[in-house]
N, CA, C and O atoms as CSV, one atom per row, in Angstrom:
chain,resi,resn,atom,element,x,y,z
A,1,MET,N,N,69.864,98.971,108.658
A,1,MET,CA,C,69.380,97.856,107.879
A,1,MET,C,C,68.556,96.935,108.743
A,1,MET,O,O,68.978,96.509,109.818
A,2,SER,N,N,67.373,96.638,108.251
A,2,SER,CA,C,66.389,95.800,109.073
A,2,SER,C,C,66.860,94.379,109.030
A,2,SER,O,O,67.539,93.963,108.092
A,3,GLU,N,N,66.507,93.649,110.028
A,3,GLU,CA,C,66.896,92.257,110.068
A,3,GLU,C,C,66.390,91.477,108.822
A,3,GLU,O,O,67.091,90.639,108.254
A,4,ALA,N,N,65.064,91.822,108.412
A,4,ALA,CA,C,64.524,91.094,107.258
A,4,ALA,C,C,65.358,91.426,106.118
A,4,ALA,O,O,65.697,90.515,105.363
A,5,GLU,N,N,65.729,92.616,105.902
A,5,GLU,CA,C,66.550,93.073,104.772
A,5,GLU,C,C,67.903,92.322,104.755
A,5,GLU,O,O,68.329,91.902,103.680
A,6,LYS,N,N,68.553,92.148,105.829
A,6,LYS,CA,C,69.782,91.386,105.984
A,6,LYS,C,C,69.519,89.941,105.452
A,6,LYS,O,O,70.346,89.427,104.699
A,7,LEU,N,N,68.422,89.295,105.812
A,7,LEU,CA,C,68.237,88.008,105.466
A,7,LEU,C,C,67.870,87.933,103.960
A,7,LEU,O,O,68.127,86.910,103.325
A,8,ASP,N,N,67.299,88.958,103.406
A,8,ASP,CA,C,66.671,88.902,102.099
A,8,ASP,C,C,67.636,89.291,100.898
A,8,ASP,O,O,67.376,88.981,99.736
A,9,LEU,N,N,68.695,89.947,101.251
A,9,LEU,CA,C,69.643,90.439,100.227
A,9,LEU,C,C,70.786,89.568,99.922
A,9,LEU,O,O,71.665,89.327,100.750
A,10,TRP,N,N,70.769,89.094,98.718
A,10,TRP,CA,C,71.796,88.184,98.258
A,10,TRP,C,C,72.494,88.712,97.040
A,10,TRP,O,O,71.893,89.361,96.184
A,11,PRO,N,N,73.790,88.420,96.975
A,11,PRO,CA,C,74.509,88.965,95.772
A,11,PRO,C,C,74.069,88.208,94.529
A,11,PRO,O,O,73.910,86.987,94.530
A,12,GLU,N,N,73.884,88.966,93.496
A,12,GLU,CA,C,73.569,88.277,92.168
A,12,GLU,C,C,74.878,88.048,91.372
A,12,GLU,O,O,74.986,87.131,90.558
A,13,GLU,N,N,75.830,88.898,91.640
A,13,GLU,CA,C,77.135,88.782,90.921
A,13,GLU,C,C,78.242,89.212,91.891
A,13,GLU,O,O,78.092,90.116,92.713
A,14,ILE,N,N,79.340,88.512,91.737
A,14,ILE,CA,C,80.607,88.868,92.546
A,14,ILE,C,C,81.783,88.704,91.486
A,14,ILE,O,O,82.138,87.600,91.076
A,15,ARG,N,N,82.301,89.795,91.120
A,15,ARG,CA,C,83.212,89.779,89.969
A,15,ARG,C,C,84.553,90.416,90.395
A,15,ARG,O,O,84.566,91.535,90.909
A,16,LEU,N,N,85.666,89.717,90.186
A,16,LEU,CA,C,86.988,90.279,90.521
A,16,LEU,C,C,87.579,90.768,89.152
A,16,LEU,O,O,87.497,90.051,88.155
A,17,THR,N,N,88.112,91.868,89.126
A,17,THR,CA,C,88.737,92.430,87.925
A,17,THR,C,C,90.017,91.663,87.588
A,17,THR,O,O,90.621,91.121,88.513
A,18,ASP,N,N,90.468,91.577,86.362
A,18,ASP,CA,C,91.657,90.816,85.922
A,18,ASP,C,C,92.863,91.165,86.674
A,18,ASP,O,O,93.709,90.298,86.888
A,19,ASP,N,N,93.018,92.424,87.112
A,19,ASP,CA,C,94.208,92.781,87.840
A,19,ASP,C,C,94.144,92.459,89.301
A,19,ASP,O,O,95.114,92.661,90.032
A,20,GLY,N,N,93.054,91.978,89.721
A,20,GLY,CA,C,92.851,91.666,91.223
A,20,GLY,C,C,92.855,92.748,92.229
A,20,GLY,O,O,93.069,92.509,93.418
A,21,ARG,N,N,92.603,94.026,91.739
A,21,ARG,CA,C,92.521,95.173,92.557
A,21,ARG,C,C,91.064,95.636,92.848
A,21,ARG,O,O,90.860,96.517,93.684
A,22,THR,N,N,90.184,95.122,92.249
A,22,THR,CA,C,88.797,95.546,92.417
A,22,THR,C,C,87.832,94.433,92.458
A,22,THR,O,O,87.880,93.541,91.611
A,23,LEU,N,N,86.911,94.446,93.457
A,23,LEU,CA,C,85.820,93.395,93.547
A,23,LEU,C,C,84.550,94.226,93.356
A,23,LEU,O,O,84.387,95.262,94.000
A,24,VAL,N,N,83.634,93.770,92.458
A,24,VAL,CA,C,82.340,94.344,92.161
A,24,VAL,C,C,81.279,93.400,92.656
A,24,VAL,O,O,81.237,92.238,92.252
A,25,VAL,N,N,80.437,93.876,93.510
A,25,VAL,CA,C,79.371,93.031,94.005
A,25,VAL,C,C,77.958,93.709,93.719
A,25,VAL,O,O,77.703,94.857,94.082
A,26,THR,N,N,77.095,92.916,93.058
A,26,THR,CA,C,75.826,93.437,92.750
A,26,THR,C,C,74.871,92.622,93.506
A,26,THR,O,O,74.894,91.397,93.390
A,27,PHE,N,N,73.976,93.254,94.324
A,27,PHE,CA,C,72.962,92.679,95.139
A,27,PHE,C,C,71.711,92.549,94.329
A,27,PHE,O,O,71.541,93.275,93.349
A,28,GLU,N,N,70.798,91.626,94.706
A,28,GLU,CA,C,69.523,91.452,94.001
A,28,GLU,C,C,68.644,92.579,94.004
A,28,GLU,O,O,67.732,92.645,93.181
A,29,ASN,N,N,68.842,93.499,94.883
A,29,ASN,CA,C,67.999,94.779,94.983
A,29,ASN,C,C,68.548,95.920,93.975
A,29,ASN,O,O,68.038,97.039,93.922
A,30,GLY,N,N,69.616,95.521,93.203
A,30,GLY,CA,C,70.177,96.439,92.283
A,30,GLY,C,C,71.337,97.290,92.799
A,30,GLY,O,O,72.005,98.001,92.048
A,31,GLU,N,N,71.545,97.190,94.096
A,31,GLU,CA,C,72.751,97.939,94.654
A,31,GLU,C,C,73.951,97.267,94.155
A,31,GLU,O,O,74.071,96.043,94.193
A,32,THR,N,N,74.928,98.137,93.640
A,32,THR,CA,C,76.287,97.547,93.181
A,32,THR,C,C,77.313,98.354,94.037
A,32,THR,O,O,77.191,99.552,94.290
A,33,PHE,N,N,78.288,97.597,94.430
A,33,PHE,CA,C,79.407,98.299,95.115
A,33,PHE,C,C,80.735,97.794,94.481
A,33,PHE,O,O,80.911,96.626,94.134
A,34,THR,N,N,81.628,98.765,94.367
A,34,THR,CA,C,82.918,98.569,93.850
A,34,THR,C,C,84.028,98.769,94.916
A,34,THR,O,O,84.321,99.882,95.353
A,35,TYR,N,N,84.623,97.617,95.303
A,35,TYR,CA,C,85.504,97.647,96.418
A,35,TYR,C,C,86.924,97.595,95.961
A,35,TYR,O,O,87.262,96.756,95.127
A,36,GLY,N,N,87.773,98.452,96.467
A,36,GLY,CA,C,89.197,98.187,96.252
A,36,GLY,C,C,89.761,97.130,97.161
A,36,GLY,O,O,89.355,96.938,98.307
A,37,ALA,N,N,90.770,96.428,96.545
A,37,ALA,CA,C,91.253,95.278,97.344
A,37,ALA,C,C,92.001,95.893,98.658
A,37,ALA,O,O,91.961,95.259,99.712
A,38,GLU,N,N,92.604,96.997,98.581
A,38,GLU,CA,C,93.132,97.555,99.741
A,38,GLU,C,C,91.981,97.748,100.853
A,38,GLU,O,O,92.103,97.332,102.005
A,39,PHE,N,N,90.928,98.384,100.401
A,39,PHE,CA,C,89.768,98.672,101.339
A,39,PHE,C,C,89.378,97.327,101.935
A,39,PHE,O,O,89.311,97.197,103.157
A,40,LEU,N,N,89.132,96.367,101.139
A,40,LEU,CA,C,88.660,95.062,101.662
A,40,LEU,C,C,89.674,94.364,102.691
A,40,LEU,O,O,89.304,93.729,103.678
A,41,ARG,N,N,90.948,94.566,102.333
A,41,ARG,CA,C,92.045,93.971,103.160
A,41,ARG,C,C,92.052,94.778,104.528
A,41,ARG,O,O,92.122,94.181,105.602
A,42,VAL,N,N,91.989,95.954,104.455
A,42,VAL,CA,C,92.133,96.780,105.798
A,42,VAL,C,C,90.840,96.797,106.604
A,42,VAL,O,O,90.834,97.221,107.760
A,43,THR,N,N,89.758,96.344,106.007
A,43,THR,CA,C,88.522,96.304,106.796
A,43,THR,C,C,88.136,94.888,107.055
A,43,THR,O,O,87.026,94.622,107.516
A,44,SER,N,N,89.019,93.970,106.774
A,44,SER,CA,C,88.683,92.522,106.840
A,44,SER,C,C,87.963,92.185,108.087
A,44,SER,O,O,88.323,92.679,109.156
A,45,PRO,N,N,86.945,91.352,108.005
A,45,PRO,CA,C,86.139,90.981,109.250
A,45,PRO,C,C,87.006,89.895,110.048
A,45,PRO,O,O,86.499,89.301,111.000
A,46,SER,N,N,88.171,89.678,109.689
A,46,SER,CA,C,88.989,88.634,110.486
A,46,SER,C,C,89.285,89.124,111.900
A,46,SER,O,O,89.263,90.318,112.198
A,47,ALA,N,N,89.556,88.164,112.735
A,47,ALA,CA,C,90.004,88.571,114.123
A,47,ALA,C,C,91.372,89.267,114.073
A,47,ALA,O,O,91.681,90.100,114.925
A,48,GLU,N,N,92.246,88.892,112.992
A,48,GLU,CA,C,93.536,89.588,112.942
A,48,GLU,C,C,93.447,91.020,112.695
A,48,GLU,O,O,94.361,91.734,113.106
A,49,VAL,N,N,92.408,91.554,112.041
A,49,VAL,CA,C,92.123,92.958,111.786
A,49,VAL,C,C,91.203,93.502,112.919
A,49,VAL,O,O,91.552,94.478,113.583
A,50,GLN,N,N,89.984,92.836,113.136
A,50,GLN,CA,C,88.975,93.364,114.025
A,50,GLN,C,C,89.269,93.092,115.504
A,50,GLN,O,O,88.788,93.818,116.374
A,51,GLY,N,N,90.026,92.088,115.781
A,51,GLY,CA,C,90.239,91.620,117.157
A,51,GLY,C,C,89.083,90.863,117.634
A,51,GLY,O,O,88.242,90.441,116.841
A,52,HIS,N,N,89.005,90.673,118.883
A,52,HIS,CA,C,87.734,90.090,119.493
A,52,HIS,C,C,86.990,90.957,120.244
A,52,HIS,O,O,86.061,90.533,120.932
A,53,HIS,N,N,87.325,92.314,120.196
A,53,HIS,CA,C,86.685,93.264,120.878
A,53,HIS,C,C,87.024,94.563,120.159
A,53,HIS,O,O,88.149,94.719,119.683
A,54,PRO,N,N,86.040,95.541,120.062
A,54,PRO,CA,C,86.369,96.838,119.428
A,54,PRO,C,C,87.595,97.480,119.807
A,54,PRO,O,O,88.260,98.082,118.964
A,55,SER,N,N,87.958,97.398,121.043
A,55,SER,CA,C,89.195,97.937,121.541
A,55,SER,C,C,90.473,97.301,120.960
A,55,SER,O,O,91.559,97.871,121.063
A,56,GLU,N,N,90.330,96.136,120.363
A,56,GLU,CA,C,91.444,95.378,119.824
A,56,GLU,C,C,91.579,95.546,118.288
A,56,GLU,O,O,92.423,94.911,117.657
A,57,ARG,N,N,90.736,96.408,117.716
A,57,ARG,CA,C,90.782,96.629,116.203
A,57,ARG,C,C,92.207,97.154,115.912
A,57,ARG,O,O,92.752,98.019,116.598
A,58,LYS,N,N,92.766,96.552,114.830
A,58,LYS,CA,C,94.041,96.917,114.414
A,58,LYS,C,C,94.049,97.904,113.089
A,58,LYS,O,O,93.191,97.742,112.222
A,59,THR,N,N,94.914,98.791,112.985
A,59,THR,CA,C,95.090,99.602,111.759
A,59,THR,C,C,96.155,98.831,110.963
A,59,THR,O,O,97.261,98.571,111.436
A,60,VAL,N,N,95.772,98.490,109.768
A,60,VAL,CA,C,96.719,97.667,108.904
A,60,VAL,C,C,97.374,98.548,107.953
A,60,VAL,O,O,96.666,99.000,107.052
A,61,PRO,N,N,98.656,98.885,107.994
A,61,PRO,CA,C,99.283,99.778,107.057
A,61,PRO,C,C,99.836,98.962,105.836
A,61,PRO,O,O,99.786,97.732,105.799
A,62,GLY,N,N,100.324,99.677,104.924
A,62,GLY,CA,C,101.128,99.170,103.859
A,62,GLY,C,C,100.477,98.255,102.862
A,62,GLY,O,O,101.117,97.387,102.270
A,63,LYS,N,N,99.225,98.459,102.692
A,63,LYS,CA,C,98.445,97.570,101.823
A,63,LYS,C,C,97.864,98.170,100.520
A,63,LYS,O,O,96.931,97.660,99.900
A,64,LYS,N,N,98.539,99.358,100.151
A,64,LYS,CA,C,98.052,100.197,98.998
A,64,LYS,C,C,98.148,99.308,97.640
A,64,LYS,O,O,97.283,99.473,96.779
A,65,ASN,N,N,99.061,98.486,97.468
A,65,ASN,CA,C,99.185,97.690,96.313
A,65,ASN,C,C,98.693,96.186,96.380
A,65,ASN,O,O,98.914,95.390,95.467
A,66,VAL,N,N,98.029,95.873,97.505
A,66,VAL,CA,C,97.534,94.503,97.695
A,66,VAL,C,C,96.576,94.083,96.613
A,66,VAL,O,O,95.821,94.894,96.077
A,67,LYS,N,N,96.618,92.760,96.286
A,67,LYS,CA,C,95.709,92.383,95.298
A,67,LYS,C,C,94.927,91.170,95.867
A,67,LYS,O,O,95.434,90.502,96.769
A,68,ILE,N,N,93.725,90.874,95.371
A,68,ILE,CA,C,92.976,89.625,95.578
A,68,ILE,C,C,93.328,88.609,94.629
A,68,ILE,O,O,93.139,88.834,93.433
A,69,THR,N,N,93.850,87.444,95.037
A,69,THR,CA,C,94.284,86.403,94.120
A,69,THR,C,C,93.111,85.355,93.881
A,69,THR,O,O,93.127,84.719,92.827
A,70,ALA,N,N,92.157,85.156,94.749
A,70,ALA,CA,C,91.160,84.254,94.700
A,70,ALA,C,C,90.050,84.533,95.609
A,70,ALA,O,O,90.191,85.138,96.672
A,71,ILE,N,N,88.913,84.064,95.154
A,71,ILE,CA,C,87.639,84.135,95.988
A,71,ILE,C,C,87.184,82.719,96.091
A,71,ILE,O,O,87.171,81.963,95.120
A,72,GLU,N,N,86.770,82.342,97.424
A,72,GLU,CA,C,86.374,80.985,97.582
A,72,GLU,C,C,84.977,81.086,98.371
A,72,GLU,O,O,84.866,81.887,99.300
A,73,PRO,N,N,83.949,80.285,97.994
A,73,PRO,CA,C,82.729,80.274,98.635
A,73,PRO,C,C,82.884,79.746,100.131
A,73,PRO,O,O,83.640,78.833,100.462
A,74,ALA,N,N,82.090,80.427,100.938
A,74,ALA,CA,C,82.067,79.884,102.399
A,74,ALA,C,C,80.541,79.660,102.743
A,74,ALA,O,O,79.832,80.577,103.156
A,75,GLY,N,N,80.125,78.471,102.556
A,75,GLY,CA,C,78.767,78.116,102.700
A,75,GLY,C,C,77.907,78.888,101.754
A,75,GLY,O,O,78.341,79.173,100.638
A,76,ASN,N,N,76.770,79.224,102.118
A,76,ASN,CA,C,75.941,80.077,101.249
A,76,ASN,C,C,75.719,81.444,101.826
A,76,ASN,O,O,74.710,82.081,101.521
A,77,TYR,N,N,76.588,81.900,102.617
A,77,TYR,CA,C,76.447,83.236,103.290
A,77,TYR,C,C,77.597,84.201,103.153
A,77,TYR,O,O,77.476,85.369,103.522
A,78,ALA,N,N,78.762,83.712,102.603
A,78,ALA,CA,C,79.947,84.503,102.483
A,78,ALA,C,C,80.954,83.944,101.489
A,78,ALA,O,O,80.811,82.888,100.873
A,79,VAL,N,N,82.035,84.811,101.402
A,79,VAL,CA,C,83.214,84.341,100.522
A,79,VAL,C,C,84.379,84.653,101.349
A,79,VAL,O,O,84.349,85.556,102.185
A,80,ARG,N,N,85.513,83.844,101.108
A,80,ARG,CA,C,86.747,84.035,101.737
A,80,ARG,C,C,87.577,84.733,100.526
A,80,ARG,O,O,87.548,84.276,99.384
A,81,LEU,N,N,88.237,85.757,100.850
A,81,LEU,CA,C,89.035,86.485,99.945
A,81,LEU,C,C,90.491,86.043,100.192
A,81,LEU,O,O,90.912,86.003,101.348
A,82,ILE,N,N,91.238,85.726,99.199
A,82,ILE,CA,C,92.709,85.370,99.382
A,82,ILE,C,C,93.502,86.613,98.802
A,82,ILE,O,O,93.337,86.997,97.644
A,83,PHE,N,N,94.305,87.163,99.620
A,83,PHE,CA,C,95.115,88.363,99.166
A,83,PHE,C,C,96.538,87.887,98.855
A,83,PHE,O,O,96.961,86.834,99.333
A,84,ASP,N,N,97.237,88.627,98.093
A,84,ASP,CA,C,98.596,88.250,97.693
A,84,ASP,C,C,99.646,88.540,98.881
A,84,ASP,O,O,100.842,88.259,98.799
A,85,ASP,N,N,99.064,89.111,99.937
A,85,ASP,CA,C,100.105,89.245,101.096
A,85,ASP,C,C,99.931,88.059,102.064
A,85,ASP,O,O,100.451,88.057,103.180
A,86,GLY,N,N,99.164,87.035,101.581
A,86,GLY,CA,C,98.937,85.914,102.487
A,86,GLY,C,C,97.717,85.979,103.309
A,86,GLY,O,O,97.392,84.955,103.910
A,87,HIS,N,N,97.029,86.991,103.413
A,87,HIS,CA,C,95.903,87.113,104.320
A,87,HIS,C,C,94.725,86.312,103.737
A,87,HIS,O,O,94.389,86.572,102.581
A,88,ASP,N,N,94.102,85.416,104.388
A,88,ASP,CA,C,93.027,84.672,103.982
A,88,ASP,C,C,92.040,84.160,104.992
A,88,ASP,O,O,91.356,83.154,104.801
A,89,THR,N,N,91.998,84.901,106.075
A,89,THR,CA,C,91.187,84.356,107.260
A,89,THR,C,C,89.887,85.103,107.388
A,89,THR,O,O,89.093,84.739,108.255
A,90,GLY,N,N,89.586,86.165,106.561
A,90,GLY,CA,C,88.339,86.879,106.712
A,90,GLY,C,C,87.241,86.216,105.829
A,90,GLY,O,O,87.400,85.941,104.639
A,91,LEU,N,N,86.145,86.000,106.526
A,91,LEU,CA,C,84.984,85.541,105.820
A,91,LEU,C,C,84.011,86.803,105.605
A,91,LEU,O,O,83.460,87.355,106.557
A,92,TYR,N,N,83.863,87.169,104.402
A,92,TYR,CA,C,83.107,88.397,103.928
A,92,TYR,C,C,81.696,87.953,103.681
A,92,TYR,O,O,81.378,87.517,102.574
A,93,SER,N,N,80.820,88.047,104.689
A,93,SER,CA,C,79.393,87.629,104.598
A,93,SER,C,C,78.707,88.708,103.625
A,93,SER,O,O,79.180,89.816,103.372
A,94,TRP,N,N,77.581,88.212,103.157
A,94,TRP,CA,C,76.815,89.220,102.312
A,94,TRP,C,C,76.376,90.430,103.217
A,94,TRP,O,O,76.355,91.554,102.716
A,95,ASP,N,N,76.062,90.259,104.395
A,95,ASP,CA,C,75.736,91.401,105.273
A,95,ASP,C,C,76.818,92.375,105.402
A,95,ASP,O,O,76.611,93.583,105.292
A,96,PHE,N,N,78.124,91.801,105.665
A,96,PHE,CA,C,79.268,92.587,105.777
A,96,PHE,C,C,79.509,93.353,104.525
A,96,PHE,O,O,79.792,94.549,104.586
A,97,LEU,N,N,79.401,92.670,103.303
A,97,LEU,CA,C,79.673,93.404,102.106
A,97,LEU,C,C,78.654,94.398,101.832
A,97,LEU,O,O,79.041,95.473,101.375
A,98,LEU,N,N,77.436,94.222,102.031
A,98,LEU,CA,C,76.368,95.187,101.871
A,98,LEU,C,C,76.586,96.379,102.877
A,98,LEU,O,O,76.425,97.519,102.441
A,99,GLU,N,N,76.931,96.201,104.150
A,99,GLU,CA,C,77.071,97.237,105.055
A,99,GLU,C,C,78.246,98.002,104.776
A,99,GLU,O,O,78.172,99.230,104.811
A,100,THR,N,N,79.340,97.417,104.499
A,100,THR,CA,C,80.605,98.150,104.161
A,100,THR,C,C,80.437,98.862,102.845
A,100,THR,O,O,80.972,99.962,102.704
A,101,GLY,N,N,79.717,98.310,101.844
A,101,GLY,CA,C,79.534,99.001,100.770
A,101,GLY,C,C,78.713,100.309,100.917
A,101,GLY,O,O,79.024,101.339,100.320
A,102,ARG,N,N,77.684,100.210,101.719
A,102,ARG,CA,C,76.768,101.405,101.988
A,102,ARG,C,C,77.563,102.446,102.820
A,102,ARG,O,O,77.210,103.625,102.843
A,103,ASN,N,N,78.662,101.980,103.515
A,103,ASN,CA,C,79.371,102.970,104.386
A,103,ASN,C,C,80.770,103.152,104.033
A,103,ASN,O,O,81.552,103.613,104.864
A,104,MET,N,N,81.184,102.790,102.735
A,104,MET,CA,C,82.468,102.716,102.304
A,104,MET,C,C,83.196,104.096,102.462
A,104,MET,O,O,84.345,104.131,102.902
A,105,ASP,N,N,82.534,105.206,102.110
A,105,ASP,CA,C,83.319,106.441,102.300
A,105,ASP,C,C,83.635,106.836,103.705
A,105,ASP,O,O,84.697,107.402,103.965
A,106,ALA,N,N,82.718,106.548,104.647
A,106,ALA,CA,C,82.978,106.814,106.126
A,106,ALA,C,C,84.103,105.831,106.638
A,106,ALA,O,O,85.011,106.199,107.383
A,107,LEU,N,N,83.962,104.611,106.188
A,107,LEU,CA,C,84.945,103.608,106.682
A,107,LEU,C,C,86.341,103.898,106.132
A,107,LEU,O,O,87.329,103.673,106.831
A,108,TRP,N,N,86.440,104.366,104.961
A,108,TRP,CA,C,87.624,104.703,104.304
A,108,TRP,C,C,88.282,105.970,104.923
A,108,TRP,O,O,89.489,105.993,105.162
A,109,ARG,N,N,87.463,107.017,105.176
A,109,ARG,CA,C,87.893,108.170,105.913
A,109,ARG,C,C,88.490,107.813,107.264
A,109,ARG,O,O,89.589,108.236,107.622
A,110,ASP,N,N,87.728,107.022,107.994
A,110,ASP,CA,C,88.199,106.469,109.313
A,110,ASP,C,C,89.534,105.852,109.290
A,110,ASP,O,O,90.426,106.140,110.088
A,111,TYR,N,N,89.643,104.914,108.256
A,111,TYR,CA,C,90.998,104.263,108.114
A,111,TYR,C,C,92.148,105.246,107.818
A,111,TYR,O,O,93.247,105.140,108.363
A,112,LEU,N,N,91.850,106.173,106.959
A,112,LEU,CA,C,92.907,107.208,106.660
A,112,LEU,C,C,93.193,108.039,107.855
A,112,LEU,O,O,94.352,108.409,108.042
A,113,ASP,N,N,92.233,108.375,108.697
A,113,ASP,CA,C,92.442,109.156,109.956
A,113,ASP,C,C,93.314,108.330,110.952
A,113,ASP,O,O,94.210,108.869,111.602
A,114,ARG,N,N,93.029,107.044,111.045
A,114,ARG,CA,C,93.675,106.213,111.897
A,114,ARG,C,C,95.163,106.016,111.490
A,114,ARG,O,O,96.052,105.998,112.341
A,115,LEU,N,N,95.402,105.870,110.170
A,115,LEU,CA,C,96.811,105.895,109.740
A,115,LEU,C,C,97.506,107.100,110.137
A,115,LEU,O,O,98.619,107.026,110.657
A,116,ALA,N,N,96.889,108.276,109.915
A,116,ALA,CA,C,97.602,109.580,110.281
A,116,ALA,C,C,97.862,109.609,111.692
A,116,ALA,O,O,98.988,109.898,112.095
A,117,ARG,N,N,96.875,109.322,112.521
A,117,ARG,CA,C,97.080,109.422,114.054
A,117,ARG,C,C,98.145,108.521,114.479
A,117,ARG,O,O,98.825,108.877,115.442
A,118,GLU,N,N,98.405,107.358,113.884
A,118,GLU,CA,C,99.273,106.340,114.317
A,118,GLU,C,C,100.631,106.486,113.546
A,118,GLU,O,O,101.562,105.702,113.733
A,119,GLY,N,N,100.682,107.486,112.712
A,119,GLY,CA,C,102.024,107.712,111.929
A,119,GLY,C,C,102.289,106.492,110.985
A,119,GLY,O,O,103.442,106.106,110.796
A,120,LEU,N,N,101.292,105.932,110.435
A,120,LEU,CA,C,101.429,104.800,109.490
A,120,LEU,C,C,101.195,105.262,108.053
A,120,LEU,O,O,100.758,106.387,107.811
A,121,SER,N,N,101.497,104.363,107.096
A,121,SER,CA,C,101.325,104.686,105.720
A,121,SER,C,C,100.658,103.726,104.923
A,121,SER,O,O,100.760,102.561,105.307
A,122,ARG,N,N,99.970,103.957,103.856
A,122,ARG,CA,C,99.316,103.024,102.915
A,122,ARG,C,C,100.461,102.254,102.148
A,122,ARG,O,O,100.264,101.101,101.762
A,123,ASP,N,N,101.545,102.840,101.951
A,123,ASP,CA,C,102.674,102.258,101.200
A,123,ASP,C,C,103.374,101.197,102.042
A,123,ASP,O,O,103.455,101.253,103.269
A,124,ALA,N,N,103.858,100.252,101.299
A,124,ALA,CA,C,104.566,99.074,102.009
A,124,ALA,C,C,105.862,99.509,102.536
A,124,ALA,O,O,106.582,98.713,103.138
């Protein structure tokens, strides 16, 4: 993704389903991504999940049934997602949402592989 594209793509719609398990984001270029709450929780851009260095990234187990309970604006560049497990420190920038949406399949496969390698489960 080019730097100009990063600066030019804004979400037109951010919609949380009634059950809190799915977030739908439509960008102004027409790309629409449907994110599961579990996916967004385990890929959170927060330091709690990502660490301060790639070697510190954590595999977060047990989030299969997590829900998003609220969405709060964070300036004009991101949203803060509040999860029912108490996690609320990730700022999901438009660039982060666009990039993870475009790479969702690979990111999900990587997460599942890490769970398996570490002997962890999606279940609580």
